[in-house]
TORKOL-4160 file (C-alpha; in steps of 0.2 Angstrom, whole numbers, padded with zeros to 4 digits, m for minus):
224
<pt num="1" X="0000" Y="0000" Z="0000"/>
<pt num="2" X="0014" Y="0012" Z="0004"/>
<pt num="3" X="0022" Y="0009" Z="m0014"/>
<pt num="4" X="0005" Y="0012" Z="m0021"/>
<pt num="5" X="0002" Y="0028" Z="m0012"/>
<pt num="6" X="0019" Y="0034" Z="m0018"/>
<pt num="7" X="0015" Y="0030" Z="m0036"/>
<pt num="8" X="m0002" Y="0040" Z="m0034"/>
<pt num="9" X="0008" Y="0055" Z="m0026"/>
<pt num="10" X="0020" Y="0055" Z="m0041"/>
<pt num="11" X="0005" Y="0055" Z="m0053"/>
<pt num="12" X="m0004" Y="0069" Z="m0044"/>
<pt num="13" X="0012" Y="0079" Z="m0044"/>
<pt num="14" X="0012" Y="0077" Z="m0063"/>
<pt num="15" X="m0006" Y="0083" Z="m0065"/>
<pt num="16" X="m0002" Y="0099" Z="m0055"/>
<pt num="17" X="0012" Y="0103" Z="m0068"/>
<pt num="18" X="0009" Y="0116" Z="m0081"/>
<pt num="19" X="0002" Y="0130" Z="m0070"/>
<pt num="20" X="0012" Y="0143" Z="m0078"/>
<pt num="21" X="0003" Y="0154" Z="m0091"/>
<pt num="22" X="0000" Y="0149" Z="m0109"/>
<pt num="23" X="0010" Y="0165" Z="m0114"/>
<pt num="24" X="0025" Y="0160" Z="m0104"/>
<pt num="25" X="0025" Y="0142" Z="m0111"/>
<pt num="26" X="0024" Y="0149" Z="m0129"/>
<pt num="27" X="0039" Y="0161" Z="m0125"/>
<pt num="28" X="0048" Y="0146" Z="m0118"/>
<pt num="29" X="0044" Y="0136" Z="m0133"/>
<pt num="30" X="0052" Y="0149" Z="m0144"/>
<pt num="31" X="0068" Y="0149" Z="m0133"/>
<pt num="32" X="0069" Y="0130" Z="m0134"/>
<pt num="33" X="0068" Y="0130" Z="m0153"/>
<pt num="34" X="0081" Y="0144" Z="m0154"/>
<pt num="35" X="0093" Y="0135" Z="m0142"/>
<pt num="36" X="0092" Y="0118" Z="m0151"/>
<pt num="37" X="0094" Y="0125" Z="m0169"/>
<pt num="38" X="0108" Y="0136" Z="m0163"/>
<pt num="39" X="0120" Y="0121" Z="m0161"/>
<pt num="40" X="0120" Y="0115" Z="m0180"/>
<pt num="41" X="0130" Y="0099" Z="m0176"/>
<pt num="42" X="0118" Y="0094" Z="m0163"/>
<pt num="43" X="0101" Y="0101" Z="m0170"/>
<pt num="44" X="0087" Y="0095" Z="m0180"/>
<pt num="45" X="0093" Y="0094" Z="m0198"/>
<pt num="46" X="0086" Y="0109" Z="m0207"/>
<pt num="47" X="0081" Y="0099" Z="m0222"/>
<pt num="48" X="0069" Y="0089" Z="m0211"/>
<pt num="49" X="0062" Y="0104" Z="m0204"/>
<pt num="50" X="0059" Y="0111" Z="m0221"/>
<pt num="51" X="0050" Y="0095" Z="m0226"/>
<pt num="52" X="0039" Y="0094" Z="m0211"/>
<pt num="53" X="0020" Y="0098" Z="m0211"/>
<pt num="54" X="0019" Y="0102" Z="m0193"/>
<pt num="55" X="0029" Y="0104" Z="m0177"/>
<pt num="56" X="0025" Y="0100" Z="m0159"/>
<pt num="57" X="0035" Y="0109" Z="m0145"/>
<pt num="58" X="0033" Y="0104" Z="m0127"/>
<pt num="59" X="0045" Y="0113" Z="m0116"/>
<pt num="60" X="0049" Y="0106" Z="m0099"/>
<pt num="61" X="0039" Y="0089" Z="m0100"/>
<pt num="62" X="0039" Y="0081" Z="m0083"/>
<pt num="63" X="0043" Y="0063" Z="m0081"/>
<pt num="64" X="0043" Y="0055" Z="m0064"/>
<pt num="65" X="0042" Y="0037" Z="m0058"/>
<pt num="66" X="0041" Y="0026" Z="m0043"/>
<pt num="67" X="0034" Y="0009" Z="m0048"/>
<pt num="68" X="0022" Y="0018" Z="m0060"/>
<pt num="69" X="0030" Y="0030" Z="m0072"/>
<pt num="70" X="0021" Y="0045" Z="m0079"/>
<pt num="71" X="0025" Y="0059" Z="m0090"/>
<pt num="72" X="0015" Y="0076" Z="m0092"/>
<pt num="73" X="0018" Y="0091" Z="m0103"/>
<pt num="74" X="0009" Y="0106" Z="m0111"/>
<pt num="75" X="0015" Y="0113" Z="m0127"/>
<pt num="76" X="0010" Y="0119" Z="m0145"/>
<pt num="77" X="0007" Y="0113" Z="m0162"/>
<pt num="78" X="0010" Y="0124" Z="m0177"/>
<pt num="79" X="0007" Y="0118" Z="m0195"/>
<pt num="80" X="0012" Y="0125" Z="m0213"/>
<pt num="81" X="0000" Y="0137" Z="m0221"/>
<pt num="82" X="m0012" Y="0131" Z="m0234"/>
<pt num="83" X="0000" Y="0137" Z="m0248"/>
<pt num="84" X="0014" Y="0127" Z="m0240"/>
<pt num="85" X="0024" Y="0142" Z="m0234"/>
<pt num="86" X="0023" Y="0151" Z="m0218"/>
<pt num="87" X="0016" Y="0144" Z="m0201"/>
<pt num="88" X="0000" Y="0144" Z="m0192"/>
<pt num="89" X="m0005" Y="0152" Z="m0176"/>
<pt num="90" X="0000" Y="0140" Z="m0162"/>
<pt num="91" X="m0013" Y="0128" Z="m0155"/>
<pt num="92" X="m0011" Y="0121" Z="m0138"/>
<pt num="93" X="m0009" Y="0103" Z="m0133"/>
<pt num="94" X="m0007" Y="0092" Z="m0118"/>
<pt num="95" X="0005" Y="0077" Z="m0119"/>
<pt num="96" X="0002" Y="0062" Z="m0107"/>
<pt num="97" X="0010" Y="0045" Z="m0106"/>
<pt num="98" X="0013" Y="0032" Z="m0094"/>
<pt num="99" X="0025" Y="0017" Z="m0092"/>
<pt num="100" X="0026" Y="0003" Z="m0079"/>
<pt num="101" X="0041" Y="m0004" Z="m0072"/>
<pt num="102" X="0053" Y="m0003" Z="m0057"/>
<pt num="103" X="0059" Y="0015" Z="m0060"/>
<pt num="104" X="0064" Y="0028" Z="m0047"/>
<pt num="105" X="0068" Y="0046" Z="m0050"/>
<pt num="106" X="0062" Y="0060" Z="m0061"/>
<pt num="107" X="0067" Y="0072" Z="m0075"/>
<pt num="108" X="0062" Y="0087" Z="m0085"/>
<pt num="109" X="0063" Y="0086" Z="m0104"/>
<pt num="110" X="0060" Y="0097" Z="m0119"/>
<pt num="111" X="0051" Y="0087" Z="m0132"/>
<pt num="112" X="0050" Y="0091" Z="m0151"/>
<pt num="113" X="0040" Y="0081" Z="m0164"/>
<pt num="114" X="0041" Y="0084" Z="m0183"/>
<pt num="115" X="0025" Y="0078" Z="m0192"/>
<pt num="116" X="0032" Y="0073" Z="m0209"/>
<pt num="117" X="0016" Y="0071" Z="m0220"/>
<pt num="118" X="m0001" Y="0077" Z="m0222"/>
<pt num="119" X="m0009" Y="0061" Z="m0216"/>
<pt num="120" X="0001" Y="0062" Z="m0200"/>
<pt num="121" X="m0005" Y="0081" Z="m0198"/>
<pt num="122" X="m0023" Y="0076" Z="m0201"/>
<pt num="123" X="m0022" Y="0063" Z="m0187"/>
<pt num="124" X="m0014" Y="0075" Z="m0175"/>
<pt num="125" X="m0030" Y="0085" Z="m0176"/>
<pt num="126" X="m0041" Y="0072" Z="m0169"/>
<pt num="127" X="m0048" Y="0073" Z="m0151"/>
<pt num="128" X="m0035" Y="0061" Z="m0145"/>
<pt num="129" X="m0019" Y="0055" Z="m0153"/>
<pt num="130" X="m0007" Y="0041" Z="m0148"/>
<pt num="131" X="0011" Y="0041" Z="m0154"/>
<pt num="132" X="0015" Y="0024" Z="m0162"/>
<pt num="133" X="m0003" Y="0018" Z="m0162"/>
<pt num="134" X="m0012" Y="0031" Z="m0173"/>
<pt num="135" X="0004" Y="0036" Z="m0183"/>
<pt num="136" X="0021" Y="0028" Z="m0185"/>
<pt num="137" X="0035" Y="0036" Z="m0175"/>
<pt num="138" X="0054" Y="0035" Z="m0175"/>
<pt num="139" X="0068" Y="0044" Z="m0166"/>
<pt num="140" X="0074" Y="0058" Z="m0177"/>
<pt num="141" X="0091" Y="0060" Z="m0184"/>
<pt num="142" X="0102" Y="0074" Z="m0177"/>
<pt num="143" X="0115" Y="0085" Z="m0185"/>
<pt num="144" X="0119" Y="0098" Z="m0198"/>
<pt num="145" X="0112" Y="0087" Z="m0212"/>
<pt num="146" X="0102" Y="0072" Z="m0210"/>
<pt num="147" X="0112" Y="0056" Z="m0208"/>
<pt num="148" X="0112" Y="0041" Z="m0220"/>
<pt num="149" X="0098" Y="0032" Z="m0211"/>
<pt num="150" X="0086" Y="0047" Z="m0214"/>
<pt num="151" X="0078" Y="0039" Z="m0229"/>
<pt num="152" X="0072" Y="0025" Z="m0217"/>
<pt num="153" X="0066" Y="0037" Z="m0204"/>
<pt num="154" X="0056" Y="0047" Z="m0217"/>
<pt num="155" X="0045" Y="0032" Z="m0219"/>
<pt num="156" X="0038" Y="0037" Z="m0201"/>
<pt num="157" X="0024" Y="0050" Z="m0200"/>
<pt num="158" X="0032" Y="0058" Z="m0185"/>
<pt num="159" X="0050" Y="0060" Z="m0179"/>
<pt num="160" X="0053" Y="0064" Z="m0161"/>
<pt num="161" X="0067" Y="0072" Z="m0151"/>
<pt num="162" X="0071" Y="0077" Z="m0133"/>
<pt num="163" X="0083" Y="0087" Z="m0123"/>
<pt num="164" X="0087" Y="0084" Z="m0105"/>
<pt num="165" X="0102" Y="0091" Z="m0096"/>
<pt num="166" X="0108" Y="0100" Z="m0111"/>
<pt num="167" X="0109" Y="0084" Z="m0122"/>
<pt num="168" X="0098" Y="0084" Z="m0137"/>
<pt num="169" X="0094" Y="0067" Z="m0146"/>
<pt num="170" X="0081" Y="0058" Z="m0156"/>
<pt num="171" X="0071" Y="0047" Z="m0144"/>
<pt num="172" X="0056" Y="0036" Z="m0146"/>
<pt num="173" X="0040" Y="0042" Z="m0138"/>
<pt num="174" X="0029" Y="0028" Z="m0142"/>
<pt num="175" X="0013" Y="0027" Z="m0131"/>
<pt num="176" X="0012" Y="0046" Z="m0127"/>
<pt num="177" X="m0005" Y="0053" Z="m0131"/>
<pt num="178" X="m0008" Y="0071" Z="m0137"/>
<pt num="179" X="m0025" Y="0080" Z="m0134"/>
<pt num="180" X="m0031" Y="0098" Z="m0136"/>
<pt num="181" X="m0027" Y="0110" Z="m0122"/>
<pt num="182" X="m0044" Y="0120" Z="m0122"/>
<pt num="183" X="m0039" Y="0130" Z="m0107"/>
<pt num="184" X="m0023" Y="0136" Z="m0114"/>
<pt num="185" X="m0032" Y="0140" Z="m0131"/>
<pt num="186" X="m0045" Y="0150" Z="m0122"/>
<pt num="187" X="m0032" Y="0160" Z="m0112"/>
<pt num="188" X="m0023" Y="0164" Z="m0129"/>
<pt num="189" X="m0037" Y="0167" Z="m0140"/>
<pt num="190" X="m0053" Y="0168" Z="m0130"/>
<pt num="191" X="m0069" Y="0159" Z="m0135"/>
<pt num="192" X="m0069" Y="0141" Z="m0139"/>
<pt num="193" X="m0058" Y="0139" Z="m0155"/>
<pt num="194" X="m0053" Y="0121" Z="m0159"/>
<pt num="195" X="m0036" Y="0116" Z="m0163"/>
<pt num="196" X="m0041" Y="0113" Z="m0181"/>
<pt num="197" X="m0049" Y="0130" Z="m0182"/>
<pt num="198" X="m0033" Y="0138" Z="m0175"/>
<pt num="199" X="m0021" Y="0129" Z="m0187"/>
<pt num="200" X="m0032" Y="0133" Z="m0202"/>
<pt num="201" X="m0031" Y="0151" Z="m0199"/>
<pt num="202" X="m0046" Y="0155" Z="m0189"/>
<pt num="203" X="m0036" Y="0163" Z="m0175"/>
<pt num="204" X="m0027" Y="0180" Z="m0174"/>
<pt num="205" X="m0010" Y="0175" Z="m0167"/>
<pt num="206" X="m0002" Y="0183" Z="m0152"/>
<pt num="207" X="0015" Y="0191" Z="m0150"/>
<pt num="208" X="0022" Y="0175" Z="m0144"/>
<pt num="209" X="0015" Y="0165" Z="m0158"/>
<pt num="210" X="0022" Y="0178" Z="m0171"/>
<pt num="211" X="0039" Y="0176" Z="m0163"/>
<pt num="212" X="0039" Y="0157" Z="m0164"/>
<pt num="213" X="0032" Y="0158" Z="m0182"/>
<pt num="214" X="0047" Y="0169" Z="m0187"/>
<pt num="215" X="0059" Y="0158" Z="m0179"/>
<pt num="216" X="0052" Y="0143" Z="m0188"/>
<pt num="217" X="0052" Y="0152" Z="m0204"/>
<pt num="218" X="0071" Y="0157" Z="m0201"/>
<pt num="219" X="0076" Y="0139" Z="m0199"/>
<pt num="220" X="0064" Y="0132" Z="m0213"/>
<pt num="221" X="0062" Y="0145" Z="m0226"/>
<pt num="222" X="0053" Y="0133" Z="m0237"/>
<pt num="223" X="0045" Y="0116" Z="m0238"/>
<pt num="224" X="0051" Y="0104" Z="m0252"/>
């Protein structure tokens, strides 16, 4: 029973995560992207970012475990404009995932996901989306240019990355679920806009969204 209570306490702590404002998380998301892309030898290959349909950035995703592992995060999706150039306003998402095993400890990780095709982008707009179940996922290659195994990885609909303690790498995130963060969307835009409406141009972006879109445009000037 004591171990069970500790596991529940861990999960409860994760649920409390994300109390900072949506505007703060959006600003942090832009900082995460700039810091990662600022180290070309250990960044997302620019050619992959150029080919991506959407990007998901989750700053400071929490992962804690004691018998029951759990991960929680709140971040944003941005997708290409209908013409294939430019980026949408950011739509808010929650990321939740769990694993079972004898794990003790916790960590905070920045997570980035590249959605590489329109089919993956469409699935991402559903009310609940599970990585690895609803779309194929692979750990993304890292470096100035994509490595020799990129062709194999490009068969995946989503490429995933993480950064913890300053180390950036491709990492599998199978089993994590994404769902719309309606509270954050209401905070940013007011009303009851859905993620689909926001990503399809129905929302007027905020200053933070404009900054993040400008950063994405700088690192991926066009989509091939």
